[in-house]
C-alpha positions in Angstrom: -43.6 29.7 -21.0 -40.5 29.8 -20.6 -39.9 28.9 -24.2 -41.3 31.7 -25.2 -39.4 34.3 -23.0 -36.2 32.6 -24.2 -37.5 33.5 -28.1 -38.2 37.3 -27.0 -35.2 37.7 -25.3 -33.5 36.2 -28.5 -35.2 38.3 -31.0 -34.2 41.5 -28.5 -31.1 40.2 -28.6 -30.1 40.0 -31.9 -32.3 43.3 -32.7 -30.0 45.4 -30.6 -27.0 43.6 -31.7 -27.9 44.6 -35.2 -28.4 48.2 -33.9 -24.9 48.2 -32.6 -23.4 47.2 -35.8 -25.0 50.1 -37.5 -23.8 52.5 -34.8 -27.0 53.1 -33.4 -26.8 51.0 -30.1 -24.9 49.7 -27.3 -23.4 46.1 -26.2 -26.2 46.2 -23.4 -29.2 43.8 -23.9 -31.9 46.6 -23.2 -33.0 49.8 -24.7 -32.1 53.5 -23.6 -35.5 54.4 -23.4 -38.8 53.8 -21.6 -39.6 50.3 -22.9 -41.6 47.1 -21.9 -40.0 43.7 -23.1 -43.0 41.3 -22.2 -46.7 41.7 -23.1 -47.3 40.1 -19.3 -45.6 43.0 -17.6 -48.5 45.5 -17.4 -49.4 49.1 -15.6 -45.9 50.2 -15.5 -46.0 53.6 -13.7 -42.8 55.5 -12.2 -42.5 58.9 -10.7 -42.4 60.9 -7.4 -43.7 59.2 -4.2 -47.4 57.9 -5.2 -47.6 60.7 -7.5 -48.5 58.8 -10.9 -48.5 61.5 -13.1 -45.1 63.3 -11.8 -42.1 63.9 -14.2 -39.2 61.4 -13.1 -36.9 63.6 -12.2 -35.5 64.4 -8.8 -33.0 66.8 -7.1 -29.3 65.3 -6.2 -29.6 66.1 -2.7 -33.2 65.5 -2.4 -34.3 63.6 0.3 -37.7 62.6 -1.9 -37.7 59.5 -4.1 -39.0 57.7 -7.1 -41.5 55.2 -6.9 -41.6 52.2 -9.9 -44.9 50.1 -9.7 -45.8 47.2 -12.2 -47.9 44.1 -12.2 -47.0 40.8 -13.4 -49.9 39.0 -14.6 -47.7 35.5 -14.4 -48.8 35.7 -11.0 -46.7 34.2 -8.6 -43.5 35.5 -7.2 -40.5 35.9 -8.9 -37.0 36.9 -8.8 -36.8 40.4 -10.1 -33.6 42.2 -9.6 -32.8 46.1 -10.5 -30.1 48.4 -11.6 -29.2 51.7 -12.9 -27.3 52.6 -15.3 -26.0 56.5 -15.8 -26.0 58.1 -19.3 -25.1 60.9 -21.4 -27.4 63.9 -22.5 -28.4 61.3 -25.9 -29.2 58.7 -23.9 -25.7 56.1 -24.5 -23.7 55.3 -21.2 -21.2 57.3 -20.1 -18.0 57.3 -19.3 -18.2 56.7 -15.9 -17.9 53.3 -14.0 -20.5 52.5 -11.0 -18.8 53.3 -8.0 -18.4 56.6 -9.7 -21.6 57.7 -10.1 -23.8 55.5 -7.5 -23.0 54.4 -3.5 -24.3 50.7 -3.0 -25.0 47.9 -5.6 -26.4 47.1 -8.7 -28.5 44.1 -8.9 -30.5 43.8 -5.5 -34.1 41.8 -5.3 -37.2 44.0 -5.0 -39.1 42.8 -2.3 -42.4 45.0 -1.8 -44.6 42.9 -3.7 -48.8 41.5 -3.2 -50.7 39.2 -4.9 -53.8 40.7 -6.4 -57.3 39.5 -3.9 -60.5 38.2 -5.8 -60.0 39.5 -9.1 -60.6 37.8 -12.6 -57.4 37.9 -13.9 -54.8 37.1 -11.0 -51.6 39.0 -11.5 -48.8 39.7 -8.6 -47.9 43.9 -8.1 -44.2 44.7 -7.4 -43.3 48.0 -5.9 -39.7 49.7 -5.7 -38.5 52.9 -4.4 -34.7 54.5 -5.0 -32.7 55.3 -4.0 -32.8 53.0 -0.9 -30.3 51.5 1.6 -29.4 49.3 -0.9 -28.7 52.0 -3.2 -28.2 56.2 -4.3 -26.4 57.9 -6.8 -24.2 61.0 -6.5 -23.9 62.6 -9.7 -26.5 64.5 -11.9 -27.5 63.5 -15.3 -29.4 61.0 -17.3 -30.2 57.7 -16.0 -32.2 54.4 -17.0 -33.6 52.2 -14.5 -33.3 48.4 -15.9 -35.8 45.6 -14.1 -34.5 42.2 -15.0 -36.1 38.9 -14.3 -33.9 35.7 -13.3 -30.7 35.2 -11.4 -27.4 36.8 -12.7 -26.7 33.9 -14.6 -29.9 33.8 -16.3 -31.6 37.3 -16.0 -33.4 39.3 -18.6 -34.7 42.6 -19.2 -38.5 43.2 -18.4 -38.9 47.1 -18.1 -36.6 50.3 -18.6 -37.2 53.4 -17.2 -35.6 56.4 -18.2 -35.4 59.6 -14.7 -32.9 62.2 -14.4 -31.3 63.3 -11.3 -30.9 67.8 -11.3 -28.7 70.2 -10.1 -30.7 73.7 -9.8 -27.9 75.9 -10.3 -29.5 77.8 -12.9 -32.5 79.8 -13.7 -34.9 79.0 -17.1 -37.0 81.5 -18.7 -39.4 80.2 -20.8 -42.2 82.2 -23.2 -44.8 81.2 -25.7 -44.4 82.7 -29.4 -46.3 83.3 -32.2 -44.6 80.8 -34.9 -42.5 83.0 -37.5 -43.9 81.1 -40.1 -47.1 82.3 -40.6 -48.8 78.9 -42.1 -48.2 77.3 -38.7 -49.6 80.3 -36.6 -53.2 78.0 -35.8 -51.9 74.8 -35.6 -48.4 74.5 -33.9 -46.6 76.0 -30.3 -43.5 77.8 -30.4 -41.6 78.3 -27.5 -38.6 81.0 -26.7 -36.2 80.4 -23.7 -33.0 81.7 -21.9 -30.7 80.9 -19.2 -29.3 83.2 -16.0 -26.6 81.8 -14.5 -25.8 84.5 -12.4 -23.9 82.4 -9.7 -22.9 79.2 -11.8 -19.6 80.0 -14.2 -19.9 78.8 -17.6 -16.7 79.8 -19.4 -18.3 78.9 -23.1 -22.2 78.5 -23.2 -22.4 78.4 -26.8 -20.3 75.0 -26.7 -21.3 73.5 -23.6 -24.7 74.2 -22.8 -27.6 72.4 -24.3 -31.6 72.3 -24.2 -33.8 69.3 -24.6 -38.0 70.8 -25.1 -40.3 67.8 -24.3 -43.9 68.1 -25.1 -46.1 66.6 -22.4 -43.6 64.7 -20.9 -42.7 62.5 -24.2 -38.9 61.7 -25.4 -40.5 60.5 -29.0 -41.0 63.9 -30.2 -38.7 65.2 -28.3 -36.5 68.6 -29.8 -32.9 67.3 -28.4 -29.3 69.2 -27.9 -30.1 72.6 -29.0 -27.0 74.9 -28.6 -28.0 78.4 -27.4 -28.1 81.3 -30.2 -26.3 84.4 -28.2 -25.2 85.6 -25.3 -25.8 88.9 -23.5 -24.1 90.5 -20.2 -27.0 88.5 -18.4 -28.6 85.8 -20.4 -27.8 83.3 -22.5 -30.3 83.6 -25.2 -31.7 80.1 -27.6 -34.3 82.7 -29.4 -34.3 80.9 -33.1 -37.0 80.9 -35.4 -39.2 78.4 -35.3 -36.4 75.7 -34.5 -38.5 75.3 -31.0 -41.9 74.6 -32.6 -44.1 71.4 -31.9 -47.5 70.4 -33.4 -50.1 71.6 -31.2 -52.3 68.8 -31.6 -56.2 68.1 -30.0 -57.0 67.9 -26.5 -56.2 63.9 -25.6 -59.3 61.6 -26.0 -60.3 59.6 -23.1 -62.1 57.2 -20.8 -62.9 55.8 -17.0 -63.2 52.6 -16.1 -62.6 53.4 -12.0 -65.9 51.7 -11.6 -67.1 48.6 -13.4 -70.4 48.6 -11.7 -71.8 51.2 -14.1 -70.7 53.1 -17.6 -68.9 56.3 -17.7 -68.8 59.1 -20.4 -67.7 57.6 -23.3 -68.0 54.1 -22.1 -70.8 52.3 -23.8 -71.0 49.3 -21.7 -69.1 47.1 -19.5 -69.8 43.3 -19.4 -68.6 41.1 -16.7 -68.2 37.3 -16.6 -66.6 34.9 -14.1 -63.5 34.8 -16.3 -63.1 38.1 -18.2 -64.2 41.7 -17.8 -65.0 43.4 -21.6 -65.4 47.5 -21.8 -66.6 49.1 -25.3 -65.9 52.2 -25.9 -68.2 54.4 -27.9 -67.9 54.9 -31.6 -64.9 57.7 -32.4 -64.2 59.6 -35.6 -61.2 61.7 -36.6 -61.0 64.9 -35.4 -59.1 66.4 -38.2 -61.3 69.2 -39.2 -63.4 69.7 -36.3 -62.6 72.7 -34.3 -61.4 73.0 -31.0 -63.1 72.0 -28.3 -62.2 73.0 -24.8 -61.8 69.4 -22.4 -59.9 69.0 -19.6 -57.3 66.2 -19.8 -53.9 65.1 -18.1 -52.0 65.3 -21.3 -51.5 61.6 -22.7 -51.1 60.2 -18.8 -52.9 57.5 -17.4 -53.9 57.3 -13.7 -54.4 54.0 -12.2 -57.3 54.0 -9.8 -60.5 51.7 -8.3 -63.7 53.5 -7.0 -65.1 50.0 -6.3 -62.8 48.9 -3.7 -60.3 49.7 -0.9 -56.1 48.9 -2.2 -56.4 49.4 -5.4 -52.9 47.9 -5.7 -54.2 44.7 -5.6 -57.9 44.7 -5.7 -58.4 46.6 -9.8 -60.1 45.0 -12.1 -58.1 44.1 -15.7 -60.9 44.6 -18.6 -60.3 44.4 -22.3 -61.1 47.8 -23.7 -62.7 47.7 -27.0 -62.1 51.1 -29.5 -63.8 51.7 -32.4 -62.4 54.8 -35.2 -65.8 54.9 -38.0 -63.0 56.8 -40.7 -64.4 58.4 -44.3 -62.3 56.0 -45.7 -59.5 53.1 -45.0 -56.2 54.3 -44.9 -52.9 53.2 -46.2 -51.0 53.1 -43.3 -51.9 51.2 -39.8 -53.3 53.0 -36.9 -52.2 52.9 -33.1 -53.7 54.0 -29.9 -51.0 55.4 -28.1 -50.5 57.8 -25.2 -48.3 56.9 -22.1 -49.8 53.6 -21.3 -48.4 52.7 -24.6 -44.9 54.3 -23.6 -45.5 56.3 -26.6 -44.8 53.7 -28.8 -46.7 52.3 -31.8 -46.7 48.6 -30.4 -48.4 45.7 -32.0 -50.6 44.9 -29.1 -52.0 48.7 -29.8 -52.5 48.5 -33.5 -56.3 48.8 -34.9 -57.5 46.0 -37.6 -59.8 47.2 -40.0 -63.4 45.5 -40.1 -64.0 45.2 -44.0 -67.7 44.4 -43.3 -68.4 47.4 -41.3 -65.9 49.8 -42.6 -64.5 50.5 -39.1 -60.8 50.3 -37.3 -61.3 48.4 -34.0 -58.4 47.7 -31.5 -58.2 46.1 -27.9 -56.0 45.7 -25.1 -56.0 44.8 -21.4 -55.9 47.7 -19.4 -56.2 47.8 -15.3 -59.2 50.2 -14.0 -58.0 53.6 -14.1 -58.6 57.0 -16.0 -56.8 56.6 -19.3 -55.8 59.9 -22.2 -55.1 58.4 -25.4 -55.0 59.3 -29.0 -55.0 57.7 -32.5 -51.7 57.8 -34.2 -50.0 56.5 -37.6 -46.1 56.1 -38.7 -44.9 59.1 -40.7 -42.3 59.0 -43.3 -39.9 59.6 -40.5 -40.5 56.8 -38.9 -42.2 59.2 -35.9 -45.6 59.0 -34.7 -48.0 61.3 -36.1 -51.6 62.3 -35.3 -52.0 64.9 -38.0 -54.4 63.2 -40.4 -56.4 61.2 -37.6 -56.8 64.1 -34.8 -55.7 67.3 -36.4 -53.6 70.4 -34.5 -55.5 73.5 -33.0 -52.8 76.1 -31.2 -55.6 76.9 -28.6 -54.6 72.8 -27.5 -53.4 73.0 -23.8 -49.9 71.7 -23.5 -46.9 71.0 -21.1 -43.8 72.1 -22.3 -40.5 71.3 -20.0 -37.3 72.6 -20.9 -34.0 70.6 -19.9 -30.6 71.9 -19.6 -27.4 70.1 -19.8 -23.7 71.2 -18.9 -21.1 69.7 -21.0 -18.1 70.9 -19.6 -14.7 70.6 -21.6 -12.6 68.0 -20.5 -15.6 66.9 -18.2 -16.7 62.9 -18.3 -20.1 63.4 -17.8 -23.0 65.5 -19.0 -24.5 67.5 -16.3 -28.1 68.3 -15.7 -28.0 71.8 -13.8 -31.6 73.1 -14.4 -35.3 72.5 -15.9 -38.4 74.4 -16.1 -41.9 73.5 -16.9 -45.0 75.7 -18.0 -48.1 75.2 -19.8 -49.1 76.5 -22.8 -51.3 79.3 -23.3 -52.1 82.2 -26.4 
């Protein structure tokens, strides 16, 4: 296993080096995005306290904290350390030195861990809260949390997670509007928003304010670095035709494995042996041409929970969850299972394979007990995940939209995050 880790680490290092030579990366040995570097790291959750669905953003002077939790499927106890890096609005390392954006030290060890209890697959759960007695931040903006395995001489990244520290000094107004392009009326969501900065002076808002808009807290399809269109006496406006427009998608598919003692909706069968648990989901079909169906979801997120035992942190089982998609024909692109639990990445462990005999796509992945949202997607011509061909879009879909406002003051050495607003779409 050690040789495997070294091999994967070398691949990662070469990948980042190649990106750096192309002007797309940094000299760091990690990615500035949500990423899991090894398959034995599972069930990564990062948010406010114990709120698993929460967005990892925290007020600059808040007394609250962000909580990270993950499982190591290799079990035992290891040395895991953590560090934070301050970033620009574009998620690159900022000009600030550690001492300028934090009090404390990077490189402290994670000391809160627990071994699984009476589970089929052994694992160790690790948990971290920041800020803490060893580390806290003192400026706003974008940050990346890095979890390393090993000591200072031989440490490798295993997890990276984005988070944000905010100064709420402005007010953001957001509203949904019909797209200007009539062909998008029944398939897309358009946003319009403005900033009121009565008590916060901005000398040149057209050149110093930048908006980022997220759909369901996703960064892979975010609309970034949008400057204002014009300024009035009381407001700074972003009303720009169809620039802030997202495919509306459909409500997320879901399945529930909070109990393995009986099947739930969308779960066909559960098979448990002495060395494995297998969950077979019902066969699904593409929804592209289906009418909209309102169904409660959690906008792509997942909740880890166990209805069978207390202390689900270490008593929850891992099972192989099997997905089956029955298509009208074999597609010329690979199909992936995507959701927050895949970090919205089209990753190899979540790729479906086509069964030539049964004429269906089959995929499987190892997941902890809980409630999961997901979609089926492909990689489009721009290298991004698209769900249009397999799921379709419908304007009545409920999505969560978040506007983040960055202030890049002329002459300043870092980008401040000065406001945020989240709304739920409804038309």
